[in-house]
C-alpha positions, 0 to 999 in steps of 0.5 A: 066852581065855574069856568070861562073860556080864555080864548081871545074873543071871550073875557076872563072876568065873565064868570058863570054862576051855576047855582043860585039861592031862590027864595027864603028857606030853600037850600041851594042844590049844587051841581058840577059843571061839565066843561067841554073839551078844549081844542088846541092846535099843535105846533102853535107858536103863540106860547104861553097861551091861555086856554081856560079859567076856572073859579069857585062860586062859593063865598069864602072869608079867606083866599081860594088857591087853585091847583092843576094836576095830570099828564102834561103837568106833574106827570109825563110829559111834564111842564106842558100846562100850568095854572094860575093859583090865584086867578085859575087861568090854565095856559100852555107852556110849549108847542104841542105834538099831536103825533106824540100826544093827541089829548090830555085829561087834567084835574083842577082843585080849589083849595083853602090856604090851609090846604082844605079841598073847597070843591070837588075836582073838575075834569078838563079835557084838552084835544090837540088838533092835527096839522099836515106836518108829516110826509108820507113814506113807503113801508119798504125802501125797495119793493120786488115783484115779477111778471111772466114774459108775454103777459097781457095788459092788466096782469097784476104784478105786485102792490106797494104800501106807504104810511103817513103819521098825520091824523088818518081822519083828515086829508093830512093822511089821505094818500095817492100813489103814482109812477114817476119813472121806468128803467129797463135792464138792459137799459133802453131795451123797452121804451114804452111805458109797461106798467101802471099803478092804482093811485089809491091801493098801490097795486101795479099792473101791466099796461102794454104787451111786449114783455120778452125775457130774452129782450128784457130781464127786469124793470126799475120803477120810481114810485111817488106817494103824496098826502092831501089827495096828492096835493100835499107833502110827498115821498118817493120809493122803488119797485124792481119787477123781474120778467120770469121765463116761460118755456117758449124755446125748445132745445136744439142740438149743436152740432147734429152729428157726432162720432164716438168710439167704444171698447167691446166687453166693457160696460158702465163707462162714458164714451162721449157727450152731445150739446144743445142750446136753449134761450130759456132761463139757464138753470131752470126747468125750462132750460134743463134738457132731457135726452132719448135714444130712439134706436137701441133695441138691445139696450146697449147704451144710456144717455143722461144729463149733466146738470151743470152744462146741460150736455148729454152724457152717452154711456155703455151699459151693456157690453158690446161685441166686436165680432157681432157688430163693430158699428152702432148708429144711434139717433138722439132726441131732446126736450126740456124737463118742463112742458113747452109753452103754447106761445113757443114757435111751432118747431120739430123736435131737434135730433142728432145722429151718433156713430159709435165704432166698436174697438176690438180686444182680446176676449176671454173664453166663454163657457156655454153654461156655468155651472156645467151640469152633468147627470150620471149614475154613480156606478159609471164606468171609467172612461165614459164621456160625460160632457163635450163642447163646453166652451168657445172663444169669441176671437176664435182662438185656440183653447187649452183646458185643465181641471182646476179642482177635482178633490176626488180625482174622478174626472179627466179632461182633454187638454185640446178639446175639453171633453170631460170623462170619468177617470174612476168610479164615483162614490156617493158616500164621498164627503165631497158629495153633498146632496148627491152633487159633486163639484169640480172646477174646470179652467179654459185659456186662450192663446192670449193667456186670458182664462176663465173658470167654471163649476162643474156640477155632477149629479150622481144618480143612485144605483142598486149596489148593495143587497139589503141586510136583515137584523136582528139574526137572533131572537126569541118567540113565545109558545103557548096559547096565551101568546098566539100571534107572537113573533120576532120583529125583524127589519132590513137596512140597505146602504143604497139610497132611495129608490133602491132601498125600501120598501123591502119585500120579506119571504120564507122559501117553502123548501127551507122553513116549512114551519115558519111564516113572515108577515110584512108590517111596513116598508122596512119591518116584518114579523117572523111567526111559527105556523104550528105549535113548536117545542121549546128549543132553538130553530134556524129560519131562513128569510129571503129579503129583496129591495126595490132597486132596479135591478132588484137585489136580494139576500138570504139571512138565517135567523136563530129563533129560540122558542120558549115559554114566556111570562106575562110580560113576554120574557122567557122563563127559567126551567124551573119557572117553566115547570111551575108554569106548565099544565102538568096537574101537580098541585102546589102542596104536592110540589112542596112535599116532593121538594121536601123529600128530595132535600131529606134524601140529600141530607141523609146522603151527606151524613153517610159520606161524612160518617164514612170519611171519619171512620176511614181517617181513624183506621188510616191512623192505625194502619201500616205505612201506606201514608206519608205521615200521621198528621191530619193535615196531610190529606192526599185526596185534594180536588184538582181543577185541570181545566183552568189556564188563566188567560189574561187580565180579566179571564178567570175561567181556565182552559185545560192545557192538556188538550194542547199536549200530545200525550205521546210526546210529553216526557215522563217525570223521573222517578214516577211510575205513571205512564208517559204524558202530561203530569197533573197540575196543582192550584198552589200558585207561586207568589210574588213572581214578576209577570212578563209584559203582555202586548196591550194594543192590537196592531193597526196592520192586519199583517201583524196579527200573527206576531201579536198572537205569538207574543201574547202566547209566549207571555202567557206561557212564561207568566208564573202567576196565572193558572195553569201552574205547570208545577210537577206533583210527585205521586210515587215518592213516599218520602224517607223514613216511610214504614211502608215498603214499595207497592211495586211487584218489581221492586218488592223483595217478597211475593204477594203471599207473604203480605198481610192484607187483613187491614183492608177489611177495616177500611170500609166497603169501598176497600172490601173488593180489594181485600177479597182480591188478596185473600189467600183463601 
């Protein structure tokens, strides 16, 4: 395929044939032509315009159809180019825009009428040439920058920028910057040109001196941008330049003298304000003031800055005292938060004088100390002066004192002088004494009714009030060689607190206990030990105990010590165990023989008594009328216990009531031949009889103990259900129908000689002597 330029100075029919057949029998070699890019000027008004013609160099018997495809033909943007399918001429249909599409790549085809591709596709490159058809424009509608006042010429301020849509490789996009106007705010404040601009880079800089923010606050610059190196199309823009403040003005007091009033005894309140002027930028650190007080050695005042008005706020931070100083003269100074610039005028620091008048008011009385501390011994004598001169009034008013709180009522205060004295003896064991400190509250009131309270802290010092006590007062000590060194451990306790208690001293007076010694173990314990080998038994040992108080207190204590034979555990043995454990020399077998012999003797004795008793019963059945009846159940030799008296709900061991009777006053039982006195008691108790009500709870008041005991005795005497049973036993009444006559010689109607006492011989050896007495022989 060949091509030909379609430009006006070329002929379309000039066709190039790239391949030729040379010589017979030589095959033609085909090569593709490379078509150089076709340059088309944008915005051309000669449309349609022929651009190039393509033609196949093959000889076909039929027609050749040419086709074109690619962007600008059948692809977006469409309908920009077309091809004549018969001649192969490519032409533009519409004006081109380089800013939208700067090049096109198309493909051309040679086809047979049947659609068969006759040639390889040919690539056609179309380049759009630029025209200066776009104005340059600034990137922002308005640029903003700043520069410090008093900046030197050449100080960089800001940079502006612009763009051009034309080809940047051509002069169509070669830009140039310039300033075409300057306005100041306020208007006409500065007439000379203060700024310049780099025409290539757009950098703005200062050109002259005289930038003063107090004179001009900002500038408005009118900018221009032009292409073609400043000779082409142009655009305009605006730059706003603010003149920033430097601290070139020191604050100044206005006015310089102030008068204020303050109330005494108050703090943390405002008493007045001071003013300053500053020409620097309001609201910035170059304008903000910071105040100082140069002559306030007591630190009574403070000054701060109001951020809104920049005023100095003077306050009282420590209460003032009218009586000590009724006027204060303060000297104030001021400076900015930011340091002053070296371009500021060399002026002295501004100062102001403030006269503060102190207003008098009725002040509350003041205690000289709070809490009021007092240290006294607990055994202080009532009436002792504990504290004086405890308060004063700043206004020199008369004061009135009173105890506001005194839970134990130990204190007394003088109403006029405030002297605190002891009203009663103190007690360390009171629940209101904690950690040896007793707390009270005293109140003082001035003539104007203003009062103040303070705590009274009384520290009680322990005194030696109680002697030590020894415990235990009874115990056991082992005897024997195996328990050498054993003893009774005793300890001492003291109700006093240190240092009037332990360590204790234990001793035994030589004239009271010569066989015992006491050895100190520690500050509170000692061991009571015998000095010699003692026999088993009870011993009373006197121990002398002393504390460490000042003055020293001591006491004698009698300890009842039981000396006994102990086992391997240190416990006292029983009497049998003591005998077994003694060193008498009796062997175990011999001891068993002895015990068996004793048991045999006891058995024989019991058998003898039993035989004797059976014989007597048999003889009594055959005798005359000495027995009340013949029943074997009527046995008169019953054993009566006369030592049981009952005594209460749990007392089962009786007490012989006979000890409480006077034998001369007790009436004799009628019909009895016993002498005067209390009759024998019986254990056969009555049943199901109501018991009186005993007093159950002991009385709370000791004065009622007598009545309590008497009520209990009366109830016990009238109780029929507990021993001793006061039942009358008649021993001299033999009953009716008895065959035996009276044994009384007074009542007998015959003499002793008429009686027959031979039956006494049958009663056994116990009545043998009685039978011999009545034997008439």
